C-alpha positions as CSV (number, residue, x, y, z in Angstrom):
1,M,56.2,37.9,58.2
2,G,52.9,39.3,56.7
3,E,54.8,41.6,54.2
4,K,56.5,40.4,51.0
5,C,59.0,37.6,51.7
6,N,62.6,38.8,51.7
7,N,64.1,35.4,51.3
8,I,65.1,35.3,47.6
9,R,65.7,31.6,47.6
10,F,62.1,30.8,48.7
11,Q,60.6,33.5,46.4
12,D,62.2,31.6,43.5
13,M,60.8,28.3,44.8
14,L,57.2,29.6,45.0
15,H,56.2,29.0,41.4
16,A,58.1,25.8,41.2
17,Y,56.1,24.5,44.2
18,E,52.8,25.4,42.6
19,L,53.8,23.5,39.4
20,H,54.9,20.5,41.5
21,M,58.5,20.9,40.4
22,L,60.1,20.7,43.8
23,S,61.3,17.5,45.3
24,G,63.6,16.1,48.0
25,N,65.3,18.6,50.4
26,D,64.0,21.6,48.4
27,L,60.4,20.5,48.9
28,E,60.9,19.8,52.6
29,A,62.6,23.2,53.2
30,F,60.0,25.1,51.3
31,E,57.1,23.5,53.2
32,Q,58.8,24.2,56.5
33,H,59.1,27.8,55.3
34,L,55.4,28.0,54.6
35,L,54.8,27.4,58.3
36,E,56.8,30.5,59.2
37,C,56.0,32.9,56.3
38,E,52.4,34.3,56.0
39,Y,53.2,36.0,52.7
40,C,54.3,32.8,50.9
41,A,51.4,30.8,52.5
42,R,48.9,33.3,51.1
43,E,50.6,33.2,47.7
44,V,50.3,29.4,47.6
45,E,46.6,29.7,48.3
46,R,46.1,32.5,45.7
47,L,47.9,30.5,43.0
48,K,46.2,27.2,43.8
49,E,43.2,27.9,41.6
50,V,45.4,28.7,38.6
51,S,47.6,25.6,39.4
52,D,44.5,23.4,39.4
53,L,43.4,24.8,36.1
54,L,46.8,24.1,34.6
55,E,46.8,20.6,35.8
56,H,43.4,19.8,34.4
57,D,43.7,21.3,30.9
58,S,45.4,19.1,28.4
59,Q,46.5,21.9,26.1
60,V,48.1,23.8,29.0
61,A,49.6,20.6,30.3
62,L,51.2,20.0,26.9
63,N,52.7,23.5,26.8
64,L,53.9,23.2,30.3
65,E,55.6,19.9,29.6
66,Q,57.2,21.2,26.4
67,I,58.6,24.3,28.1
68,A,59.8,22.2,31.0
69,S,61.5,19.9,28.5
70,R,63.3,22.8,26.9
71,G,64.3,24.0,30.3
72,R,65.8,20.6,31.1
73,E,67.7,20.5,27.9
74,T,69.2,24.0,28.5
75,S,69.9,23.1,32.1
76,S,71.7,19.9,31.2
77,A,73.8,21.7,28.6
78,T,74.8,24.3,31.1
79,I,75.4,22.3,34.2
80,D,79.1,21.5,33.7
81,A,80.0,25.2,33.6
82,E,78.1,26.1,36.8
83,S,79.2,26.0,40.4
84,P,77.1,23.9,42.8
85,Y,75.4,27.1,44.0
86,G,74.9,28.3,40.4
87,Q,73.3,25.0,39.5
88,K,70.7,25.2,42.2
89,R,70.0,28.9,41.6
90,Y,69.6,28.1,37.9
91,R,66.9,25.5,38.6
92,F,64.8,28.1,40.5
93,I,65.3,30.8,37.9
94,A,64.2,28.2,35.3
95,A,61.1,27.5,37.4
96,A,60.2,31.2,37.6
97,V,60.7,31.5,33.8
98,L,58.5,28.5,33.3
99,A,55.8,30.0,35.5
100,A,56.1,33.3,33.5
101,A,55.8,31.4,30.3
102,I,52.6,29.7,31.5
103,I,51.1,33.1,32.4
104,I,52.1,34.4,28.9
105,F,50.4,31.4,27.4
106,L,47.2,32.1,29.4
107,V,47.3,35.7,28.3
108,L,48.0,35.0,24.6
109,K,45.7,32.0,24.4
110,P,43.0,32.2,27.1
111,W,39.8,30.3,27.1
112,D,37.6,31.5,24.2
113,I,34.9,32.7,26.5
114,K,37.2,35.4,27.8
115,I,38.7,36.6,24.6
116,V,36.2,36.1,21.7
117,P,34.0,39.1,21.1
118,E,30.5,38.4,22.4
119,K,28.3,37.3,19.5
120,S,24.5,37.8,19.3
121,A,22.8,34.9,21.1
122,Y,21.1,34.1,17.8
123,A,23.1,34.1,14.6
124,E,21.8,36.1,11.7
125,N,19.8,34.1,9.1
126,R,20.5,30.7,10.9
127,L,17.8,28.1,10.7
128,T,17.6,24.9,12.6
129,I,15.3,22.2,11.3
130,M,14.3,19.7,14.0
131,F,13.8,16.0,13.2
132,F,10.3,15.5,11.7
133,E,7.9,13.5,13.8
134,N,6.4,10.6,12.0
135,V,2.8,10.5,13.4
136,P,1.6,7.3,11.7
137,D,4.9,5.6,12.7
138,P,6.0,7.1,16.0
139,S,9.2,5.0,16.1
140,D,9.9,6.0,12.5
141,T,10.9,2.5,11.5
142,S,10.5,3.6,7.8
143,K,12.8,6.6,8.5
144,L,10.4,8.8,6.6
145,G,10.6,11.5,9.2
146,E,14.4,11.4,9.1
147,I,14.4,11.3,5.3
148,A,12.2,14.4,5.2
149,T,14.5,16.2,7.7
150,N,17.6,15.4,5.7
151,L,16.1,16.3,2.3
152,L,14.8,19.7,3.6
153,I,18.2,20.5,5.1
154,N,19.9,19.6,1.9
155,D,17.4,21.7,-0.2
156,L,17.7,24.8,1.9
157,S,21.4,24.6,2.4
158,G,22.0,25.6,-1.2
159,S,20.9,29.1,-0.3
160,G,23.5,31.8,-0.2
161,F,21.4,33.8,2.2
162,L,20.4,31.1,4.8
163,Q,22.6,29.2,7.2
164,V,21.0,25.8,7.8
165,L,22.3,23.7,10.7
166,S,23.6,20.5,9.1
167,S,22.1,17.2,9.8
168,Q,25.4,16.1,11.3
169,R,25.5,19.1,13.6
170,L,21.9,18.5,14.6
171,Y,22.7,14.8,15.2
172,D,25.6,15.8,17.4
173,I,23.6,18.3,19.4
174,M,20.8,15.8,20.0
175,R,23.4,13.2,21.0
176,L,25.0,15.6,23.5
177,L,21.6,16.5,25.0
178,A,20.7,12.8,25.3
179,F,24.1,12.3,27.0
180,D,23.0,15.0,29.5
181,G,19.7,13.2,30.1
182,A,17.3,15.0,27.7
183,S,14.9,12.9,25.6
184,R,14.5,13.5,21.9
185,F,10.8,13.9,22.6
186,D,11.0,16.3,25.5
187,K,8.7,19.3,25.2
188,N,11.7,21.6,25.9
189,I,14.0,19.9,23.4
190,T,13.5,22.6,20.8
191,T,14.6,25.3,23.2
192,L,17.6,23.3,24.3
193,V,18.7,22.7,20.7
194,A,18.2,26.4,19.8
195,E,20.5,27.3,22.7
196,K,23.2,25.0,21.5
197,A,22.8,25.9,17.8
198,K,22.4,29.7,18.4
199,A,19.7,29.8,15.7
200,K,17.5,32.7,14.8
201,W,14.7,30.5,13.5
202,I,13.7,27.0,14.2
203,L,11.4,24.7,12.3
204,N,9.4,21.9,13.7
205,G,7.7,19.4,11.3
206,A,5.7,16.3,11.2
207,I,4.6,13.6,8.7
208,L,0.8,13.6,9.4
209,K,0.0,10.9,6.9
210,S,2.0,8.5,4.7
211,E,-0.7,6.4,2.8
212,P,-2.2,6.6,0.3
213,N,-0.7,10.1,0.0
214,I,1.8,12.0,2.1
215,V,0.8,15.0,4.2
216,I,3.5,17.2,5.8
217,A,3.1,20.0,8.3
218,S,5.6,22.5,9.6
219,Q,5.8,25.5,11.9
220,L,8.5,28.2,11.6
221,S,9.3,30.2,14.8
222,D,11.5,33.0,15.9
223,V,13.7,31.6,18.6
224,S,14.3,34.8,20.6
225,S,10.6,35.8,20.9
226,G,9.0,32.4,20.5
227,A,6.6,33.9,18.0
228,V,5.3,31.7,15.2
229,I,6.2,33.2,11.8
230,A,4.4,30.8,9.6
231,S,2.8,27.4,9.3
232,Q,2.6,25.1,6.3
233,K,0.7,22.0,5.4
234,I,1.7,20.3,2.2
235,T,-0.6,17.6,0.8
236,G,0.7,15.3,-1.9
237,R,-1.2,13.6,-4.6
238,P,-1.7,9.8,-4.3
239,G,1.5,8.1,-5.3
240,E,3.5,11.3,-5.1
241,D,6.7,10.7,-3.2
242,I,8.4,12.7,-0.5
243,F,11.0,14.4,-2.8
244,A,8.6,16.7,-4.7
245,L,6.8,17.6,-1.5
246,I,10.0,18.7,0.1
247,D,10.8,21.0,-2.8
248,T,7.3,22.6,-2.4
249,L,7.9,23.0,1.4
250,A,11.3,24.4,0.9
251,Q,10.0,27.1,-1.5
252,A,7.2,28.0,0.9
253,I,9.8,28.4,3.8
254,E,12.0,30.6,1.6
255,K,8.9,32.8,0.9
256,D,8.0,32.9,4.6
257,L,11.5,34.1,5.5
258,S,11.3,36.8,2.8
259,L,14.6,35.7,1.3
260,P,15.7,37.1,-2.1
261,S,14.0,35.5,-5.0
262,E,17.3,34.4,-6.5
263,L,18.0,32.2,-3.6
264,S,21.5,31.3,-4.0
265,L,24.0,30.2,-6.5
266,P,22.7,30.3,-10.1
267,T,23.3,26.6,-10.2
268,K,21.1,25.7,-7.3
269,V,19.5,22.3,-7.8
270,R,16.3,21.3,-6.1
271,I,16.0,17.9,-4.3
272,S,13.6,16.6,-7.0
273,Q,16.2,17.4,-9.6
274,M,19.1,15.6,-7.9
275,G,18.1,12.0,-8.8
276,G,18.1,9.5,-6.0
277,Q,14.3,9.3,-5.9
278,S,14.1,6.1,-4.0
279,R,12.7,6.3,-0.5
280,E,14.2,2.8,0.3
281,A,17.6,3.9,-0.9
282,W,17.5,6.9,1.4
283,R,16.3,4.8,4.3
284,Y,19.3,2.4,4.0
285,Y,21.7,5.4,3.3
286,L,20.6,7.1,6.5
287,Q,20.8,3.9,8.5
288,G,24.3,3.4,7.1
289,V,25.3,6.9,8.2
290,D,23.9,6.2,11.7
291,N,25.9,3.0,11.9
292,Y,29.0,4.8,10.6
293,N,28.7,7.4,13.4
294,K,28.5,4.6,15.9
295,L,31.6,3.0,14.4
296,Y,29.6,-0.1,13.5
297,L,31.5,-0.1,10.2
298,H,30.7,-3.6,9.1
299,D,26.9,-2.9,9.5
300,A,27.3,0.5,7.7
301,V,28.9,-1.1,4.7
302,G,26.0,-3.6,4.5
303,D,23.5,-0.7,4.7
304,F,25.3,1.3,2.0
305,K,25.4,-1.7,-0.4
306,K,21.7,-2.3,0.2
307,A,21.0,1.4,-0.7
308,L,22.8,0.9,-4.0
309,E,20.5,-2.0,-4.8
310,Y,17.6,0.6,-4.9
311,D,19.5,3.5,-6.4
312,S,23.0,3.2,-7.9
313,T,23.4,6.9,-8.4
314,L,23.6,8.0,-4.7
315,A,27.0,9.8,-4.6
316,M,27.3,9.9,-0.9
317,V,26.8,6.2,-0.6
318,Y,29.9,5.7,-2.7
319,Y,31.7,8.4,-0.6
320,Y,31.1,6.5,2.6
321,L,32.2,3.2,1.0
322,A,35.4,4.8,-0.2
323,L,35.9,6.3,3.3
324,I,35.4,3.0,5.1
325,N,36.9,0.2,3.1
326,D,37.4,0.7,-0.7
327,P,39.0,3.9,-2.0
328,A,38.1,2.8,-5.6
329,H,34.5,3.9,-4.9
330,I,35.5,7.5,-4.9
331,K,35.3,7.5,-8.7
332,K,31.6,6.7,-8.6
333,A,31.1,9.4,-6.0
334,E,32.7,11.9,-8.3
335,E,30.7,10.7,-11.3
336,Y,27.4,11.4,-9.5
337,S,28.6,14.5,-7.5
338,S,26.5,16.8,-9.6
339,K,23.5,15.5,-7.8
340,V,24.6,16.5,-4.3
341,G,24.7,19.8,-2.3
342,I,27.6,22.2,-2.0
343,K,28.9,20.7,1.2
344,E,28.6,17.1,0.1
345,K,30.5,18.0,-3.1
346,Y,33.3,19.5,-0.9
347,Y,33.6,16.3,1.1
348,I,33.7,14.1,-2.1
349,D,36.5,16.3,-3.6
350,I,38.4,16.3,-0.3
351,L,38.3,12.6,0.1
352,S,39.4,12.2,-3.5
353,A,42.4,14.5,-2.8
354,N,43.2,12.5,0.3
355,I,43.1,9.2,-1.5
356,S,45.4,10.7,-4.1
357,N,47.7,11.9,-1.2
358,D,47.3,15.4,-2.6
359,T,47.7,17.3,0.6
360,K,47.8,20.7,-1.0
361,V,44.4,20.4,-2.7
362,A,42.8,18.7,0.3
363,D,44.1,21.5,2.6
364,R,42.7,24.2,0.3
365,L,39.3,22.6,0.0
366,L,39.0,22.0,3.7
367,R,39.8,25.6,4.6
368,E,37.3,26.8,2.0
369,L,34.7,24.4,3.6
370,V,35.2,25.7,7.1
371,G,35.1,29.2,5.8
372,K,31.6,28.6,4.4
373,F,30.5,26.1,7.1
374,P,32.4,26.9,10.3
375,E,30.7,24.2,12.3
376,E,31.8,21.2,10.2
377,K,33.6,19.1,12.8
378,M,34.8,16.6,10.2
379,A,36.5,19.4,8.3
380,Y,38.6,20.2,11.4
381,F,39.2,16.5,12.0
382,W,40.6,16.1,8.4
383,L,42.7,19.2,8.8
384,S,44.3,17.6,11.9
385,R,45.2,14.6,9.7
386,I,46.8,16.9,7.1
387,E,48.8,18.8,9.7
388,Q,50.0,15.4,11.0
389,R,51.3,14.5,7.6
390,R,53.3,17.7,7.6
391,D,54.7,16.8,11.1
392,H,52.9,19.8,12.5
393,I,51.7,17.7,15.5
394,L,50.9,20.7,17.7
395,Q,48.7,22.2,15.0
396,S,47.1,18.8,14.5
397,A,46.2,18.6,18.2
398,D,44.7,22.1,17.9
399,F,42.4,21.1,15.1
400,L,41.4,18.0,17.1
401,N,40.5,20.2,20.1
402,K,38.4,22.4,17.7
403,T,36.6,19.2,16.6
404,I,35.9,18.3,20.2
405,A,34.7,21.8,20.9
406,L,32.0,21.3,18.3
407,D,31.2,17.7,19.4
408,S,32.5,16.8,22.8
409,L,31.2,13.2,22.3
410,Y,33.2,12.5,19.1
411,K,35.3,9.6,20.2
412,M,37.7,9.3,17.3
413,A,38.8,12.9,17.9
414,Y,39.9,11.9,21.5
415,V,41.7,8.8,20.2
416,N,43.7,10.8,17.6
417,L,44.4,13.5,20.2
418,I,45.8,10.9,22.6
419,Y,48.3,9.7,20.0
420,S,49.2,13.3,19.0
421,Y,50.1,14.0,22.6
422,I,52.1,10.8,22.7
423,S,54.0,12.0,19.6
424,L,54.7,15.3,21.4
425,D,56.1,13.3,24.3
426,S,53.5,14.8,26.7
427,F,52.4,12.1,29.1
428,S,50.1,14.3,31.2
429,A,48.2,15.7,28.2
430,A,47.8,12.3,26.7
431,L,46.5,10.8,29.9
432,H,44.1,13.8,30.4
433,A,42.7,13.2,26.9
434,A,42.2,9.5,27.7
435,D,40.4,10.5,30.9
436,R,38.0,12.8,28.9
437,Y,37.5,9.9,26.4
438,A,36.7,7.5,29.2
439,A,34.2,10.0,30.7
440,I,32.0,9.9,27.5
441,A,32.5,6.1,27.0
442,P,32.4,4.7,30.5
443,D,31.2,1.3,29.4
444,E,33.7,0.8,26.5
445,V,37.1,-0.8,26.7
446,N,38.9,1.3,24.0
447,P,39.7,4.1,26.5
448,L,41.5,1.5,28.7
449,D,43.4,0.2,25.7
450,C,44.4,3.7,24.7
451,R,45.6,4.3,28.3
452,G,47.7,1.1,28.1
453,D,49.3,2.5,24.9
454,I,50.1,5.7,26.7
455,Y,51.8,4.0,29.6
456,S,53.7,1.7,27.3
457,A,54.9,4.6,25.2
458,F,56.4,6.3,28.3
459,G,58.1,3.2,29.6
460,K,55.5,2.6,32.4
461,N,55.1,-1.1,31.6
462,E,53.5,-2.2,34.9
463,E,50.7,0.3,34.4
464,A,50.3,-0.6,30.8
465,I,50.0,-4.3,31.6
466,K,47.4,-3.5,34.2
467,E,45.3,-1.5,31.7
468,F,45.6,-4.2,29.0
469,R,44.5,-6.9,31.5
470,A,41.5,-4.8,32.5
471,V,40.5,-4.7,28.8
472,L,40.8,-8.5,28.4
473,K,38.8,-9.1,31.6
474,I,35.9,-7.3,30.0
475,K,36.4,-8.4,26.4
476,P,39.0,-11.1,25.8
477,D,38.8,-10.9,22.0
478,F,38.9,-7.1,21.8
479,N,40.1,-5.7,18.5
480,E,40.6,-9.1,17.1
481,Y,42.9,-10.2,19.9
482,K,45.3,-7.3,19.3
483,T,45.2,-6.3,23.0
484,L,46.1,-9.8,24.0
485,K,48.9,-9.8,21.6
486,K,50.1,-6.4,22.9
487,L,50.0,-7.6,26.4
488,T,51.9,-10.8,25.6
489,I,54.7,-9.0,23.7
490,L,54.9,-6.3,26.3
491,R,55.3,-8.8,29.1
492,L,57.9,-10.6,27.2
493,C,59.8,-7.4,26.5
494,S,59.5,-6.5,30.1
495,G,61.4,-9.6,31.1
496,D,58.3,-11.5,32.3
497,Y,59.2,-14.9,30.8
498,S,56.1,-16.6,32.3
499,A,54.3,-14.8,29.5
500,L,55.5,-17.5,27.2
501,D,53.8,-20.3,29.1
502,S,50.6,-18.4,29.9
503,S,50.2,-17.2,26.4
504,N,50.7,-20.7,25.0
505,K,47.8,-21.8,27.2
506,V,45.7,-19.0,25.8
507,I,46.8,-19.8,22.3
508,D,45.6,-23.4,22.6
509,S,42.1,-22.0,23.0
510,F,42.3,-20.0,19.8
511,D,41.4,-21.2,16.4
512,A,44.2,-22.0,14.0
513,K,44.5,-18.5,12.7
514,Q,44.8,-16.9,16.1
515,K,47.3,-19.5,17.2
516,Y,49.6,-18.8,14.3
517,W,49.1,-15.1,14.8
518,L,51.0,-15.0,18.1
519,L,53.4,-18.0,18.0
520,P,55.8,-16.4,15.4
521,Y,56.2,-13.4,17.7
522,L,57.0,-15.5,20.7
523,K,59.7,-17.3,18.8
524,M,61.1,-14.0,17.3
525,Y,61.3,-12.3,20.7
526,Q,63.2,-15.4,22.1
527,G,65.8,-15.1,19.3
528,K,64.7,-18.3,17.7
529,L,64.9,-16.8,14.3
530,Y,64.7,-19.8,12.0
531,Q,61.7,-21.2,14.0
532,A,60.0,-17.7,13.7
533,I,60.5,-17.7,9.9
534,N,58.8,-21.2,9.7
535,Y,55.9,-20.0,11.9
536,F,55.4,-16.8,9.9
537,D,55.2,-19.0,6.7
538,S,52.6,-21.2,8.3
539,A,50.7,-18.2,9.6
540,A,50.7,-16.6,6.1
541,A,49.0,-19.7,4.7
542,L,46.2,-19.4,7.2
543,N,45.7,-15.7,7.8
544,D,45.0,-12.5,5.9
545,S,47.7,-10.5,7.6
546,V,50.4,-11.6,5.1
547,V,51.9,-8.2,4.8
548,V,52.8,-8.1,8.5
549,Y,54.3,-11.6,8.3
550,R,56.5,-10.8,5.3
551,L,57.7,-7.5,6.9
552,N,58.8,-9.4,10.0
553,K,60.5,-12.0,7.9
554,A,62.4,-9.2,6.1
555,R,63.7,-7.9,9.4
556,I,64.7,-11.4,10.6
557,Y,66.7,-11.9,7.4
558,E,68.5,-8.7,8.3
559,D,69.4,-10.2,11.6
560,L,70.7,-13.3,9.7
561,D,72.8,-11.0,7.4
562,K,70.8,-12.0,4.4
563,P,70.1,-8.6,2.8
564,Q,68.9,-10.0,-0.5
565,R,66.2,-12.1,1.2
566,S,65.2,-9.0,3.2
567,L,64.9,-7.1,0.0
568,E,62.8,-9.8,-1.7
569,D,60.3,-9.9,1.1
570,L,59.9,-6.2,1.3
571,E,59.6,-5.8,-2.5
572,W,56.7,-8.3,-2.3
573,V,55.1,-6.2,0.4
574,L,55.4,-3.0,-1.5
575,K,54.0,-4.6,-4.7
576,L,50.9,-5.8,-2.8
577,I,50.4,-2.4,-1.2
578,N,50.8,-0.7,-4.6
579,E,48.2,-3.0,-6.1
580,E,45.6,-2.2,-3.4
581,Y,46.5,1.5,-2.8
582,P,48.2,2.8,-6.0
583,N,48.6,6.3,-4.6
584,E,50.4,5.1,-1.4
585,Q,54.1,5.9,-1.7
586,L,55.2,6.2,2.0
587,A,54.5,2.8,3.5
588,Y,57.8,1.1,4.4
589,R,59.6,3.1,1.8
590,N,62.4,4.2,4.1
591,L,62.9,0.6,5.1
592,F,63.0,-0.5,1.5
593,I,65.6,2.1,0.6
594,Y,67.7,0.9,3.6
595,Y,67.5,-2.7,2.4
596,L,68.5,-1.6,-1.1
597,A,71.6,0.0,0.3
598,K,72.3,-3.0,2.6
599,A,72.3,-5.1,-0.6
600,D,74.9,-2.7,-2.1
601,L,72.3,-1.3,-4.6
602,F,73.3,2.2,-3.8
603,D,72.3,3.8,-7.2
604,S,68.8,2.3,-6.9
605,A,68.6,3.4,-3.3
606,L,69.5,7.0,-4.2
607,S,67.1,7.0,-7.1
608,Q,64.3,5.9,-4.8
609,A,65.2,8.5,-2.2
610,E,65.0,11.3,-4.8
611,Q,61.7,10.1,-6.1
612,L,60.4,9.9,-2.5
613,G,61.6,13.5,-1.8
614,Q,59.9,14.8,-5.0
615,W,56.7,13.0,-4.1
616,C,56.6,14.5,-0.6
617,E,57.5,18.0,-1.7
618,A,54.7,18.0,-4.4
619,R,52.1,16.9,-1.8
620,E,53.4,19.0,1.1
621,Y,54.3,16.0,3.2
622,S,57.0,16.2,5.8
623,D,60.5,16.0,4.4
624,R,61.7,13.7,7.1
625,Y,61.1,10.8,4.8
626,Y,63.6,12.1,2.3
627,W,66.3,12.9,4.9
628,G,65.7,9.7,6.7
629,A,66.2,7.8,3.4
630,L,69.5,9.5,2.8
631,G,70.5,8.8,6.3
632,S,69.7,5.1,6.0
633,I,71.8,4.9,2.8
634,E,74.8,6.5,4.4
635,L,74.3,4.2,7.5
636,A,74.5,1.2,5.2
637,R,77.6,2.6,3.6
638,E,79.1,3.0,7.1
639,N,79.5,6.8,6.5
640,Y,78.3,7.4,10.0
641,A,78.9,11.2,10.3
642,R,77.0,11.9,7.1
643,A,74.2,9.5,8.2
644,A,74.0,11.4,11.5
645,G,73.8,14.7,9.7
646,Y,70.9,13.5,7.6
647,F,69.1,12.0,10.5
648,D,69.4,15.4,12.3
649,K,67.3,16.8,9.5
650,A,64.8,14.0,9.7
651,S,64.0,14.6,13.3
652,S,60.3,14.8,13.9
653,P,57.8,15.0,16.7
654,D,55.8,12.2,15.1
655,R,56.6,8.7,15.9
656,D,58.7,7.1,13.2
657,L,60.3,4.0,14.7
658,T,62.2,3.1,11.5
659,I,64.0,6.5,11.7
660,Y,64.4,6.2,15.5
661,Y,66.1,2.9,15.3
662,L,68.4,3.6,12.3
663,A,69.2,7.1,13.6
664,G,70.0,5.6,17.0
665,L,72.6,3.3,15.3
666,A,74.1,6.1,13.2
667,Y,74.5,8.3,16.3
668,L,76.0,5.4,18.2
669,F,78.6,4.7,15.5
670,D,79.3,8.4,15.2
671,N,80.1,8.6,18.9
672,Q,77.0,10.7,19.7
673,Y,76.1,8.5,22.5
674,A,73.5,10.6,24.4
675,K,71.5,11.2,21.2
676,S,71.7,7.5,20.4
677,A,70.5,6.5,23.8
678,A,67.5,8.9,23.7
679,L,66.2,7.4,20.5
680,L,66.9,3.7,21.3
681,E,65.1,4.2,24.7
682,R,62.0,5.1,22.7
683,V,62.4,2.1,20.4
684,T,62.5,-0.3,23.4
685,R,59.3,1.3,24.8
686,E,57.2,1.7,21.6
687,C,58.3,-1.0,19.2
688,P,56.6,-3.9,21.1
689,L,53.3,-2.4,20.2
690,I,54.2,-2.2,16.4
691,Y,53.6,-5.7,15.0
692,S,56.0,-5.2,12.1
693,S,59.0,-4.1,14.1
694,G,60.8,-7.5,14.0
695,T,63.5,-8.0,16.6
696,W,64.4,-4.3,16.8
697,P,62.8,-3.7,20.3
698,V,65.0,-6.5,21.6
699,K,68.2,-5.6,19.7
700,A,67.7,-2.0,20.7
701,N,68.7,-3.0,24.2
702,Y,72.0,-4.3,23.0
703,Y,72.9,-1.1,21.2
704,L,71.5,1.0,24.1
705,G,73.9,-0.9,26.4
706,R,76.8,0.0,24.1
707,A,75.7,3.7,24.2
708,Y,75.6,3.7,28.0
709,E,78.9,1.8,28.2
710,A,80.6,4.5,26.0
711,M,79.1,7.2,28.2
712,G,80.6,5.6,31.3
713,K,77.2,4.6,32.7
714,K,78.3,1.1,33.6
715,S,75.3,0.1,35.7
716,E,72.8,1.1,33.0
717,A,74.9,-0.6,30.4
718,A,75.1,-3.8,32.4
719,Y,71.4,-3.7,32.9
720,R,70.7,-3.5,29.2
721,F,73.2,-6.2,28.3
722,Q,71.8,-8.5,31.0
723,Y,68.3,-7.8,29.9
724,F,69.2,-8.6,26.3
725,T,71.1,-11.8,27.0
726,D,68.4,-13.1,29.4
727,L,65.7,-12.5,26.8
728,W,67.7,-14.3,24.2
729,K,69.1,-17.0,26.5
730,D,67.6,-19.7,24.3
731,A,68.3,-17.9,21.0
732,D,69.8,-19.5,17.9
733,P,73.6,-20.0,18.3
734,Q,76.2,-17.7,16.8
735,I,74.2,-14.5,16.7
736,E,76.9,-11.9,16.6
737,C,75.3,-9.2,18.7
738,L,74.3,-11.7,21.3
739,L,77.9,-13.0,21.6
740,D,79.2,-9.5,21.9
741,A,76.7,-8.6,24.5
742,R,77.7,-11.5,26.7
743,A,81.4,-10.6,26.3
744,R,80.7,-6.9,27.3
745,L,78.6,-8.0,30.2
746,L,81.5,-10.1,31.6
747,K,83.9,-7.2,31.4
748,L,81.5,-4.9,33.2
749,K,81.0,-7.4,36.0
């Protein structure tokens, strides 16, 4: 059978086999056919390379999974109308369509190297300035070499005729080369950097002398030919600092490159005119940036505050402080922004817009920034965050992949990409991103923790528990014991009741704050609601996480049918958030509106919903918050059909567990049992990892049981009711849903 296979059934199976979509009898039959059919055997080998590529690219995996998901939905909707033969035939047609869709994807969005027009190896007018060597201080403990490099980059970046590689991009390239084994002081490092940066010119420099006067030397070379264009030696006067010398050097370089005399914007400001003339301030500033890039945020804040002791006018110091821990600092950054370069001014304005939740302005500024500076990885990273706000999760993931293309060692991009793929319900893409993250951080535990979150989000609790245990074996206090807390709650919600005893033993070794952090959760997940409230009150007196405690108390009062108490706790939470973050309008707003409606304050709830909708529309946020608010109001009114209609409009690829849970209830009471079950399943999987979710991950099992019972899935219903009643076997008496679950379980048995 060397010619084309004439068996239509096996032809249809071919692509499904390559994409690992065959199982059971179909898989066995096709593999037997391969032993007999030379044509199909050759096709399998030919397609194997493409198949491997699909398996190992996260973006392709995501598209594959989404198309397959749509295929499953269509298949399940059609299955009742098909004959048994038609059903089987449909599966193979769907597989062929899926394979065709993947080929279309590869044609329309191939790897850049195959589709992007070939650019010149060296970009026109692009200059890379290497880190200056500090000859008197080879380890550059004073950071004078690094200061000179950054000042010169800032000075020359103001030119409209010269593309200067940013200090961040230079740092990223050097870091990547170091990861690949190259030393910063290799003789060939200049060539390696030039290849990565695609620069036309490269400048090497050195601090030859620092006392009593500074002497700077530089050499400007053409990268393609290696020819030296010019050399400079700038000798300062005794007492003259680095800033004036850098201005002199910058002007000499501009002359050497024969750039137009009117160098750039009419408003170009030289380094010596920018203020910030303290070498010590710059030393601490650069040290802070270095610590920020390493995610040593506490150390970075200390460095930035130290820099301000020497110079209180450094705008970018205030920028980083606003970015890390105190948004109020953005006002000072704006006040002194006239003393920074064009790019830095963009970042200050963008952060200001983000702090004000003005998505429209932030988006416009970011797109302007990447238009002028296309290698700014942080611009793409922030664009991903904006698209996430709009619920454009696929576009968000695309920007994150662009970020990684510029800096394949940028860890936060991988972290955000992982959770984007989780939101898109793509297990394989999320796991692939986690593997890439682990490859660049083999000695760190956060990749393991992220992998645990992936497994948990997809209901693979055993694998999640294994990953979390691996984290704790290396670092028991990781992330302020949050991994230990996740592990304990996950074990408890998985029916492993020994977690209670083992966690109590661990808790005894904590300090008082850590002990009270976890104990309330254990009581809450046991259904001991009054004890949980008391423990949350005790924890609030000892710990800083008061907001989380009050949120959980609000949810417990909901369980106890005390809506006014729920509302009081949540109002307190929102007031505190508003005091610290006056521009924040989304945090727990849907839950607040729901509790207003539960307390029969429908006019107030509707008014809040309208304000929320207007706020989101003005800032280009997703409208799911508005529709979710209206759905929660109608749910409280017991208008289940209208609630379900609103929740249909609130559907989103991003994880919003408040909407998942409330929509699950609305669909259940509106007799849309399959839709209810799908959402409540996600709540049972994901809520244990959200510390403010109250008893919802437990109670979701009760409502899920009811959905399965109404669908006629008795065994699934019995499992959920049994799970729920076992978990709350020692719960407070007379909890209505618990009594009902026990009664329903008896009937099913």
